[in-house]
C-alpha positions as CSV (number, residue, x, y, z in Angstrom):
1,M,162.5,149.3,87.3
2,S,163.2,153.0,86.7
3,A,166.4,154.7,85.6
4,Q,168.8,156.0,88.2
5,I,170.4,159.4,87.8
6,R,174.0,159.9,88.8
7,P,176.9,162.3,88.0
8,A,179.0,161.6,84.9
9,I,182.3,160.7,86.3
10,T,184.2,158.0,84.3
11,S,185.7,158.1,80.8
12,Q,183.2,155.4,79.9
13,D,180.3,157.7,81.0
14,W,181.6,160.4,78.6
15,E,182.0,157.9,75.8
16,S,178.3,156.9,76.3
17,I,177.2,160.5,76.4
18,R,179.0,161.1,73.1
19,L,177.4,158.1,71.5
20,I,173.9,159.0,72.6
21,C,174.5,162.6,71.3
22,C,175.2,161.0,67.9
23,L,172.3,158.6,68.1
24,T,169.9,161.4,68.7
25,G,171.6,164.2,66.8
26,L,169.2,164.3,63.8
27,G,166.0,165.4,65.4
28,G,166.1,162.5,67.8
29,N,167.5,160.1,65.2
30,P,171.0,158.9,64.5
31,I,173.5,160.9,62.4
32,S,175.8,159.1,59.9
33,D,178.9,157.3,61.2
34,A,181.1,159.7,59.2
35,R,179.8,162.7,61.1
36,R,180.2,161.3,64.6
37,P,183.8,162.0,65.7
38,F,183.5,165.8,65.1
39,F,179.9,166.1,66.0
40,A,180.4,164.5,69.4
41,E,183.5,166.6,70.1
42,Q,181.7,169.8,69.1
43,W,178.6,169.3,71.2
44,I,180.0,167.4,74.2
45,G,183.6,168.3,74.5
46,P,183.0,171.8,76.0
47,Y,181.1,170.3,79.0
48,Q,184.0,168.2,79.9
49,L,185.9,171.4,80.7
50,L,183.2,172.2,83.4
51,P,181.7,168.7,84.2
52,S,180.2,169.4,87.6
53,L,176.6,169.6,86.2
54,S,176.8,166.5,84.0
55,Y,174.6,163.5,84.6
56,V,173.7,160.1,83.1
57,S,170.6,157.9,83.5
58,E,171.4,154.3,84.0
59,L,169.1,151.3,83.8
60,G,170.2,147.7,84.2
61,G,173.9,148.8,83.9
62,E,173.2,150.6,80.6
63,I,173.4,154.4,80.1
64,T,170.1,155.5,78.5
65,G,170.4,159.3,78.6
66,Y,172.4,162.3,79.6
67,L,172.1,165.9,80.7
68,V,175.0,168.3,80.6
69,A,174.7,171.9,81.9
70,A,176.4,175.0,83.1
71,Q,175.2,177.2,85.9
72,D,176.7,180.4,84.4
73,T,176.2,180.5,80.7
74,R,178.3,183.6,80.2
75,Y,181.3,182.1,81.9
76,F,180.8,178.8,80.1
77,E,180.8,180.6,76.7
78,K,184.0,182.4,77.5
79,M,185.7,179.2,78.6
80,K,184.4,177.4,75.5
81,A,185.7,180.1,73.1
82,L,189.1,180.3,74.7
83,K,189.9,176.8,75.9
84,F,187.9,174.7,73.4
85,E,186.9,176.2,70.1
86,L,190.4,177.7,69.4
87,G,192.0,174.2,69.7
88,L,189.1,172.6,67.8
89,S,189.5,175.1,65.0
90,A,193.2,174.2,64.7
91,K,192.4,170.5,64.5
92,V,189.8,171.1,61.7
93,L,192.3,173.2,59.7
94,L,194.9,170.5,60.1
95,R,192.3,168.0,58.9
96,Q,192.4,165.9,62.0
97,Y,188.7,165.5,61.3
98,P,187.5,164.6,57.8
99,P,186.1,167.7,56.2
100,N,182.3,167.7,56.0
101,S,179.3,170.0,56.4
102,D,179.7,170.1,60.2
103,T,183.4,171.2,60.1
104,R,182.7,173.8,57.4
105,R,179.8,175.2,59.3
106,F,181.8,175.3,62.5
107,L,184.6,177.3,60.9
108,K,182.2,179.7,59.3
109,R,180.5,180.4,62.6
110,R,183.8,180.7,64.4
111,L,185.0,183.3,61.9
112,G,181.7,185.2,62.1
113,L,180.7,184.4,58.5
114,E,177.5,182.6,59.6
115,R,175.2,182.7,62.6
116,G,174.0,179.6,64.4
117,P,170.5,179.3,65.7
118,E,171.3,180.7,69.2
119,Q,173.2,183.7,67.8
120,S,170.3,184.5,65.5
121,F,168.1,185.6,68.4
122,P,168.0,189.4,69.1
123,K,171.0,190.4,71.1
124,R,168.9,192.3,73.6
125,F,166.8,189.1,74.2
126,L,170.0,187.0,74.7
127,R,171.3,189.5,77.3
128,H,168.0,189.3,79.2
129,L,167.9,185.5,78.9
130,K,171.4,185.0,80.3
131,S,170.7,187.4,83.1
132,E,167.3,186.1,84.2
133,Y,168.0,182.4,83.4
134,P,171.7,182.1,83.8
135,A,172.1,178.4,83.7
136,H,171.5,176.3,80.5
137,L,171.2,172.6,79.7
138,H,171.6,170.2,76.8
139,M,170.0,166.8,77.1
140,N,169.2,163.6,75.1
141,V,167.8,160.1,75.9
142,T,167.9,157.0,73.8
143,A,164.8,156.1,71.7
144,Q,164.3,153.1,74.0
145,A,164.2,155.2,77.1
146,R,161.7,157.8,75.9
147,G,158.3,157.8,77.7
148,Q,159.8,156.4,80.8
149,K,160.3,159.7,82.7
150,T,164.1,159.5,82.2
151,G,164.2,163.0,80.9
152,A,162.1,164.4,83.7
153,K,164.4,162.8,86.3
154,L,167.4,164.3,84.6
155,V,165.9,167.8,84.6
156,E,164.8,167.5,88.2
157,R,168.2,166.4,89.4
158,L,169.7,169.4,87.6
159,K,167.2,171.8,89.2
160,E,167.9,170.4,92.6
161,D,171.6,171.0,92.3
162,L,171.1,174.5,90.9
163,R,168.8,175.3,93.8
164,Q,171.5,174.3,96.2
165,S,173.9,176.5,94.3
166,G,171.6,179.5,94.5
167,V,170.9,179.6,90.8
168,Y,167.4,180.9,90.0
169,G,166.8,180.2,86.4
170,V,167.8,177.8,83.5
171,H,167.2,178.0,79.8
172,L,167.6,176.0,76.6
173,F,167.1,176.2,72.9
174,C,165.2,173.6,70.9
175,G,163.0,172.9,67.9
176,E,159.2,172.5,68.2
177,G,159.2,168.8,68.9
178,P,160.4,168.8,72.6
179,I,158.4,171.8,73.7
180,A,155.5,169.8,75.2
181,F,158.0,167.8,77.3
182,Y,159.8,170.8,78.6
183,E,156.6,172.6,79.4
184,K,155.7,169.7,81.7
185,Q,159.0,170.3,83.5
186,G,158.1,173.9,84.2
187,F,159.7,175.6,81.2
188,H,158.0,178.3,79.2
189,V,158.6,179.6,75.6
190,L,160.3,183.0,75.9
191,H,161.0,183.7,72.2
192,R,160.9,182.1,68.8
193,I,162.8,182.8,65.6
194,E,162.5,181.5,62.1
195,F,166.1,180.3,61.6
196,R,165.5,179.2,58.1
197,P,162.3,179.2,56.0
198,E,159.8,177.2,58.0
199,V,162.5,176.1,60.5
200,F,161.7,177.5,63.9
201,V,163.9,177.6,67.0
202,Y,162.6,178.3,70.4
203,A,164.2,179.7,73.6
204,L,162.7,178.2,76.8
205,G,163.2,179.2,80.4
206,A,162.3,177.9,83.8
207,R,162.5,179.5,87.2
208,I,164.0,177.3,90.0
């Protein structure tokens, strides 16, 4: 039996997506329980604003992975900044989330006091990336589902829907570990930066 890919529709789908995000948030391993409420909101919440390219993999009634994406990254980033991050910043300042390294890092980056990995790439490259590969994706699968082509099926479903929408390229950012997997799905390394000493971040793109 293989996993079935379907759109994320119900509130339970999104709860499962948030849980898997936390179970895989530390290089494929779980993050601590204390970090989970804010971590899930930061990374998954923006995609619930534009959920049309959000999918889950399901096997035996259990959700085993997810892929969330946006077909126009520039538009997504504007919506995220105006309709999501502003409100999330207020909640952090009002301590609706327990202060931790994630909330502090979020505020620093929001205020321009620190750059995240994606913002650390050269600006000229980022303009080229969003022009030539306008869509982007974020994906994770549970440890039990790895090696079962779940990720490949999620990526192929996204590509199929992007083709039908006339979108011609998709990109993502990742560490070194997933590169071999994404190369099998037609992605190529476009750029690499050393975000911190001996910590490398890669930008990958695929034509559709």
